[in-house]
N, C-alpha and C positions, 0 to 999 in steps of 0.2 A: 339325474340330471341337475337337480337343484343343488347337490353337493359340488359339482363341477363349477357351476356358476359362483358359488359361494367362494371356492377356492381361488377362481379367476379374480374375483373382486378383491379378495384378501391380498392377492399378489399384486394386483395393480394399486391398491392403497399403499403398500409397503414401498413399492418403487416410486410412487408420487411423494411418499414422505422422505425418501433418500434424496430424491431430486430437489425437493424444496430446502432440505437441509443443506445440500451442496450449494445451492444458489445464495442461501443466506450466509454461509461461510465466505463464499466468493465476494459478496457485497461488503462484508465486514473487512475483508483483506484489502479490498480496493479502497475502501475509506481510510483504513489505517495507514496504507502507503501513501495515499494522497496528503494525509495530515503530515507524515514524515517528510515528504517531498517539500511541502510548504515551509516546515520548521527547518529543513536543511538550507533551503534558499534563504531564510531570514538570517540564519547564522553566518552564512557565507557573506551575505551583504553586510552583516555587523561587522565581521572580521576584515572585510576589504575597506571598510569606512575607518576603522580603528587602527589599522596596519600602519606602523610607523615607517616612513620612507627612509631608505638608507642615506647616510650624509653625502653630500656632494663632494667628490674629491677635487682638490685644488692642484693644478699643476705645480711641480717643484720649480722654483725659481733658482737659478744658478747664479 
């Protein structure tokens, strides 16, 4: 009986460890994507600010 309890505890510990690893990896991915999203927004704002407007075309006078 003690061996079955030890095996069950080992299986539960392994599953808990895997679950914790998955949660940590998920958190790291969320943080990385949030950082990339902020950086992409900053780059887009900078490009929009420095974008050169096309010249205004003047009507041809005859």
